[in-house]
N, C-alpha and C positions, 0 to 999 in steps of 0.2 A: 496142422496149426499148433504152434507152441505158444502158450499163454504165460507171460511173465507177470507175476503178481507182486506188487510192492505193498505189503499190508499196512504200512505206516503212512500211506498217502493221505493228505488232508481231506480230500473229497472223494471217498469211495462211492461206488454205486449204492443206491438205497437198500438193495437186498443183499449186498455183500459181493465180493469178488468170486468167492467159491460158488455161489448160486449162479452167477453168470457162466462160469465154466461148466457147471453141472447141466445147465440147459443146453449149452452148445454141444456138449458131449452126447446128449441124447440124440441129436440130429446125426452126428457122425456114426453112432452105434446103429441107428436105423439103416444106414446104407451098408454097414458092415455085415449085417445079417442078424437074425433073431438070436442065435446061440453064441455070438461073438461080440467082443468089444473092440472098437476101432483103435488102431495104433497110430492113427493119423492126427490125433489131438492129445495134448499133454499139458499139464499145468506145473509150473515151477513157482514155489512160494518162498518169499524171504521177507523177514520183518525189518524192512529198510524203507527209506523214502525213495522218491523217484530218481534212482541212480543205477548204474551198471556195476554190479559187484563181480568179483572173479567167478563166483558160482554161476551167475547168470551168463557171463560171457562164455564159460566152458560149456554150459548147456546149449547155448545158441550154436556154437561151433559143432558140437556133436550132432545136433538136430540137422544142420545143413549137410553135414557129411552123410548122415543116414539117408536123406531124401534127395540130395543132389548127386551124390556119388553111389547111392545104393549100397552103402557100407555101414553096417550096424556095429562094427567093432569099436572098442574104446579108443579114445583119442590118444595119439602118441604123447609121450611125456612132454615134449617140447611145446605142443599146442596148448597144453594146460598151463604152462608157465610163460606163455607168450614169447618163446624164444625162436619160433619159426619166423623167418624173414617175411616182411610184408610185401605184397605184390605192388608193383608200380601202377598208377592209375591208367596209363596208356595200355598196359597189358590186360587190364580188366575191361577196357572199352569194347563194346560189341559192334559199334558202328563208327566210322570215321567222320560222319556228318549226318545231318538230317536228310532223309530221303525225300525226293520230290513228291512222292505219293503219300507222305505222312498226313494224317488227318487231325493232328493235334489242334490246329488253328481253324479248322472248318468243320469239326464234328457236329456242331450245332446245326449247320445247314442240312445235315442228313436227316434231322428230325423235323425241321420246319422248312419246307420247300420255299425258296425265294422265287417270287414271280418275276417273269421277264420284264425288263424296263424298256424294251423297244417301243418306240412311238408308232402308233398306227399310221400307215402311209395313205389311207383313204377313208372316206366316210363308211364304206362298206366293211372294212376291216374293224373299224371302231364299233360299228353296230354289232358285228359278230362277237367281238370281245365283251361288249356290254351284255349281250344275251348270255354268254358263258358265265360271266360274273354273277348275274342275277340267278341263274340256274343253280350255281354252286352255293350261293347264299341261301336260297330257298331249301336246298337239300341238306346242307351241312350245318347251318347256323340257326335257321328259323323254321326248321321242319316241325317243331312242336307247336307252331301257331294253331289255335283251334280251328277246326274245319266246320263243326256243327254250329247252327245258330245259337246265340246266347241272348237271353232277355236283358234289356238295359236296366230294368228295375229303377228307373229314375226317381229321385226324391228332390224336393226343393227345401233348402234349409232356411231358417229364419234369420236372414241377414239383410238389413235394409240398405246397406251400401254406403253409409255415412254421407259424404257429399257427392258421390258418384251419380245419383239420380238427377242432379242438376245438368248433367251432360249427356246421359244415355239411360235407356231402360236397363235395369240391373237385376240379376238373379244369381243365386248360388245353388248349383245343382250337385248331386251325387249320383253317379251311375256306375254300373258294373262293367268292367272290361273283360273279366272272366267270371265264372260262377262263384259268387262269394267274395269277389275282389273289387271293392268300390274304389273309385278315385273321385277327386273333387275338381270342379270346374267353375270358374266365374264367367258369366255370360253377359256381354254388353251389346245392346242393339241400338241403332240410331233412333233418336226421338222423332225426327222428321221422316216422313216416308221417302225411301230411297229405292230406286228400281235396281234389282239385282246387285245388292251391295257385296263387295268382295269380302270373303271370310278369311280372317287372320287368326291362326291358333298359336298362341304364345306359350311355349313349354318352359316351365320353371325348373331350374336345377337346384341342387342343395345349397349353392352359394347365392341364389337369387331370391330366396324367400325372405321378404321384409313384411312385417305384419300389416295387414290390410287397414286402410286403403293405400296401396303403393302403385297408383295408376298415373303418376305425373307424365311418364313417357308415352302413355297411350292416349292422353287427352286429345291431341290433334287428330287422332284417327276415329274417335268415337262418333263424330257427326256423320261420317260417310261410310264406315266399315262396321261389319259385324265381327266382334273380337271375342275370343274365348281364351281365357287364361287357364291352362291345365297344370295340375300338380300330380305328376305320375307317381308311381310307387317309389318309396325311398327318397323323397326330395324335400320333405318338410322338417326334418331334423337330421343332422349328421350323426351317423353311428360311429362308435369307436372302432379302431382297427381290428380288435379281436372279434367284435360283434359282426362287422362286415366280412371278416375272413370266414366265420362260420356260415354266414348266409351264402356267400359266393361259392364256397366249396360244396355246400349242400345243393345249391342250384346246379352246379356242374355235374352232379351225379345223374341228373335227369336231362342233361343236354341243354341247359339254359345258362344265361348270365343275367346279372342285374340289369345291364344296359339293354339286353335283348327283351327283357320283360317291359322295360320302358318304351322300347320301339313299338311293341304291340299296343301299349296304352295309347300312344299317339295315333297309330293307325285306327284303332277302335274309336278314338275321339272324333276323328274326321267323319267316320261313318255315322256315329251317334249324332253329331251336329246336323248332318244332312237329313237324317231320319226323324229326329225328335224336334230340333229347333227349327228346321225347315227355312233357312234363310234364302234359298234359291240363289246362291251366289254365282257371279260371273267367273270367279276364280277362287281357288283355295290355296293359301300359303301357310307354311309352318315356320316358326321362328324359334331359334334357340341360340344360346351363347355358350362358348367353352365346350365342356364335355357334353352338355345337353344339346349343343349344336350338332354333335356327331349322331346323337339319337334321332334328332329331327331330320338329319340328312338321310339316314337309312329309311325312316318312315316315308319321306317324300319319294325316295327312289323306288321303294318296294311297292308303293301304292300305284296300281295300274290305272292311272288317269292322267290325261294331258293337262288337266286344270290344276293339278297339285304341283307346287313349286317350293323350293327351299330358300329361306332368307337367313342372313346372319353371318357370323364369322366363326371359324374354327381355329383351334391351335393343335396342329397335328405334328407328330414326330417325323423329322426328315433325316434320312441317312442313319447315323449311329444312334439317334434319339437324344443327343445332348444339345441340340439346338431346335428351336421351334420357329415356325413362320405362320403367318395368317393367310388364309386362302378364302376368297369369297366362294359362295356356293356355285355361282355360274362358272368360275374358273375350274373348280374341281370337276364339274360335270361335263364341261364342253371343251376345255383347252388342255388340261394337264392330266395325263394318265397316271403318272407316278404317285401323286398324293392320293388319288382314288385307290390305287392298288394298295397302298399302305393302310389307308383307312379301312378298306374291306377286310384286311387280314388282322387288324389290331384294334380298331377303335371300339368294337363292341364288347371288349373285355377290359377296358381301361378305367371304367368308372370307379372312383375311390371313395366317394362321399355320398352314399345312399342314405335316404331316410325313408319315410313312408307316406302313405296316402290316407284320405279321410276316413273317419270312423263310420261304421254302419250301425243300423239300429237292430237288425236281427240276423240270424243265420250265421254261417261260417265267416270268420273274421281274420283270415290270414292276410298279410300285406296291408295293414291299416296304419293310419296316421296316429301320432307322429313318430312312433318308435316300434318297429316290428320286434317284439320280444321273441327270443328263440323258440319258446314252447309253442308259438302260434304258427310256426313255419312248416313243420313236417307234413301236415295234411295236404297242403297245397302242392308241395314238391312231389310227394309220393303218389299223387293221383296219376302221374304219368308213368308210374312203375307198372310193368305187366302184371295182370291179375294172376295170383297163385305163385308168382315168383318170389323167392326169398330176397328181400331187400336188405342192404347193409344197415346196421345200427349206427347212429351218429350221436354226437353230443346234444344235438337239437331235438332228439326223438323222445320227448316227454310231454305230458299234458297237465294242465292246471287241475289239481285234484279237487274233487267235490265230495263231501260227505252227505249221506242221507241221514235222516233223523235217527234211524236205528244204528247206523255206523257211529254217529256222534255219541249216542247213549252208551254204546259198548265201549267207546274210548274213555268216556267219563268213568265207567265202571272199572276199567283197568287202572285208572288214576286213583282209585280208592274211594270213589263216591258210591253212595248207596242208591242204586237204581232199581226201579221195578216198572213193569208195564201193566197198564190197566185201561180199559175202554179205548184201546187203540192209540194211547199216548204213553210215551216214556216219561216217567216222573223221577225227579231227583230229590232226595231228602237234604235240604239246605240247613235245617236246624232241627233240634229234637222234636219229632212229631209235626214237622212242618215241611211241605213239599211244594214244588213247582215243576213245570216241564223241563226236562234236561236240555232241550232246545228251546230257549226262553222265548223265541219269536214264533213259536207254534201258536196259531190263533185257534181258540176253542170257544164255543158258545157256552154261557153259564149253564151248569147242570148237564151239559151234553156229555162231558167226560169228567170223571173224578178220580183221584188217586185212591188207593186202598185206605179204608178207615183206620186200620191199625198203623198206617204210616203217616196219617195226617190228622191225628187227634186234635191238634191245636190249630189246624187250618191249612189252607193251600191257596195258591194264586196262579193266574195264567192270563195271557193277553186275550183281548176280545176285539171284535172287528171295529167297533166305533163307540162313541161316547154313551150311547143309549144303554149299553150293558155294563158300563164301567162304574166302579166306586173308588177308583184310584187312578191317578195319571202321573206318568213319569216322562221326562224329557230325554231325548237322545240326539246326538249330532248325526244326521242321516243325509246321505246323498242318493237320490233316486229319481225316477221319471226322466223327463227330458234333460234335466241337469246332468244326469249320468250318461244317457245315451248320446248326447251331443257335446260331451265334455271335450274341450280342446284348449290349446294355448290361447286362441283368439278370444275365448270367453272369460279369461282372467284379466285382472287389472295390469296395467303396463308395468308397475313396480314389481308385481309378483312374477310377471313373465321374465323380467330382467334377472330376478333372483334364480328362477328355474334355469335359464340359459347359463348363468354363471355356475350353478351347481352341476349341470350336465357337462360343462366344459372342463371343470376342475376335478370332477369325480366320475368314476365309471360305475353306473348302477347296474347290478346284475343279481341273479339268484345265487345264493350261497350253496354250492354243491356238496361241500364237506365242512361241517361246522368245526370239527376237531382241528382243522388246519388254521383256523382264525379265532380259536376260543380265547386265547390270551388277549387279542384285540377287543373281543366282545366284553371280556371282564374289565378292561381298562375303560371302555365306554360306560359300563354300568357304574363303576366307581366314580368316574368323573361326573356323570349326571346325578348320582346320589348326593355328592358334595354340593353341586349347584342347587338342587332342589331343597337341600337341608336348610339353606339360608332363608327360604320363605315358607318353611313348614308345609311343603306340598309333596314331600317324598314318601316312598313306601318303606323299603328296607334301608337302614343306614349303610354308609359306605364301608363301615368296619365289618359288616357281614361277609362281604366278598373277599375279605382278607382272612378273617378268623375261620370261616367255613368254606375255604376255597375248594377242597375236594368234594364236599357235599354239593356245592353249587355247580361244579363241573358235571357231576353225575346227573343232576337234575336237568341241566341244559341239554346234555346229550340225549337224555330220554325224551325231552320235549321235541328235539330236532327229529328224532326217529319216528315220532307219531305221524301217522298217515293224515294227510290233509293240510298240514302246516306248510306255508311257504315263507322262507326266510330271504328277505331282500337285503343287500348290503351296498353301501357306497364306499368305494375304494379310492383312496388318494395316495399316489406314489407308493403303491403296494401295501398300504395300511388301511384296515377297515376303520372308518371314522364314524359311521352311523349304520343302524340296521333297523329293519321293520319285520314284524311277524304277522302274517295274516292267515286266516283260514275261512273256508266257505262251507256252510251247511245249507242244503237245498239251494235256494236262489238268493241267499243272504250271505254277503261277505263281511267279515269282521276284521278291523284293524286292532290287533291284540296288544302289540308292543311297538313303540317307536322311541328309540334312544339315540342320542347324538353326543359325541365327545365335546366337552366344553371348549377345549383348545382349538377345535376345528369348526366352530359355529359360523365363522366368516366364509367358509367354503360353500355355504347354502346346500349342504348335503341333504338336509331334511326336506327342503323344497324339491330337490331332484328325485328323491325316493317317492315322495307323495305323488308327484306328477306322473312318474313312470307307472306306479302301481294303479292309480286311478284310471289313467289312460288305458292301461291294459284291461282293466275291469270293464271299461266302457265298451270295449270291443267284444266282450264275452256275452253271448246271448243268454247264458245260464245265470248271469249275475244281474239281479234286478234292484238290489239295494246294497249300500255299503254303510255299515254301522261303525262309527268312530267314537264309541264311548258316550258318556253324558256330558252336559255342560260342566266346565271346570272353572279355573281362574280365567279372568277376562282376556288376558293376553293369548292364552291357548285357544280360547273360543274364537277370537278374531283370526288367528292363524287358520283354523279349520274352515271358517267362513270364507276366507280368501280362496279356498279350493271348492267353493260352492256347497259345502255342508251347511245344513240349516237346522236350527232347533226345531225338533218335531215332537209332537205329543204322541205318546204311546199309551193306549188304554188298557187297564188291568181290572180284572175282577178278583177280589180277595174275600174269601170266607172269613168271618170274624174280623172285619176291618178294624174295629176299635182295639182289639187285643193285638193285632198286627202292628198298629201305629205305636202303641205303648212299648212293644218289644223292640221296634226300630229305634225309638229314642234311647232305650237302655243300651243297645248295641252301639249307637253313635257315640254316646258318652264313653263307652269302653274303648272305642277306637281313638278318640281324642286323647285319652289318658295314655294309651299305648304309644301314640305318635310322639307325645311329649317325653315319655320315658326313652324312646329310641333316640330322639334328638339329643337328650341330655347325655346318655351313655355314648352315643356316637361322637359327640364333641369331646367327651372325656378321653 
């Protein structure tokens, strides 16, 4: 291999051209032997743009002479000066025409075998073909289906159904299709007694999810049918292309696809309905539209029951895939073999708009509603990996970090805080001779634990369980209990839901893997927000700080990013970071530490998108019991937090020397007000 390097090219490789050659040469040297260097690779370097110089043409001719003619002698003088007559094209031709056995236009068929399109000539031949297809599907596509019994772990959610109880008995259930994988289902039963009512399972797709109640099309059926509306995995919010790509590729490593997972959810729902709801139906039908119709088609076909049928329409690729036609389920199953053949080979990998399924209250929470964040996926995928076998590492293979109290105290120590441990509690000196627990939400009974006397000569404070032990009360914006466990889009106001949908549509919310790559965007966000908040005296640092002390700020941000336990979430619009949030978790308490948004991009609703994504992810984490979002601030910010179900909550404190502490706080408050006024004045100057 001869490597021609144009050193002045505008877009060189990130590590440089010579590094590329060095790595390639190591491979050639490996085959040449331990004591030799390969002559089969060489680099020619010239400080020119992408063009063929005489030097390079001469080197190419010499290289071809060396390896095509096995002649290492120098080129004749005429070759170097381009005086050798050029060969005619016909003399250089190897073939007079394309051979009949050439594979240029059919090589793809050698990798994906094309099924025969011959029509079955009898019922027996069709039954044989049907049995072959089912066997191949069970062996090659759906072999991962669980074989062992799985508990349903059914839960009933608090949803009264709006106007639906006027037409049918209504309940919203959550049950598990796999261990730790809950899905949501809406159950409608006739109000009047009906003997053996037919069971209809309506499977929702990513494009079918309208916020409840969206039952208008079902109303004529509710009086005589038992109807279950199922939301399989990845159907309640559309993921972005990059998110879905990561999910689908990771699934492929364990022999699964997103659509195959949904097929199992539908099959499991049929069994759950018969076992748990017990409608004793005369027949079972599954219904889906579009790509979801393909999922329900497979579920009905794979379920070994004569009472299960498929309803609805599909859009399947025919021929080259550039035209689409609609086929009813009966035609696909009974009359036409070609569409079924194509469906069986292609439809289970064509889902492009997955979302997720309902939240669960405890335990493992992969595959949950409404957005499966990448860090929640690997556990579920890798359960199918053989024990003891080394599995490949992927981008998705990381976990939400959680700090213990000791870890957090050590981190505070590394940040320069004065930390000591006494009576089983880590204490932090927050003012001269005044201490409190390093983890502020550590609850301690009065006198049960104290800091060292030498560190707390002026007093100490800590949280206590309830009002009985408290002599001081503070307020925080807290999300906990059922509000956290059952957090979902449906529990928010319609205006806020629209803002979240807008934000998720216009921005891609994701964890920031490398802060240095977007540090300039973060700085612009900070400057923009400082200018905005300076106008109403609610700012911290003035915007001039980020300009005058840019290097110091960059160093501090990179150190904070490298700290264990922090999660940095970003909203990206057209390749630019427009908002970011920093969170961390200590024990079972998660803190929203920073939330900043660029003023010029407020209309994108990026803040709403990040808030929803982060809180929804926390609601699916069994280790997270509370989210602390600072204390009450200005009224507009408080209303914003309350729209995401945060509530003003009293937190009880015990403070030794409460009167002295109160006086010191008033002095510090006056000092902070003076500092803010000075910063505002100098910032504007």
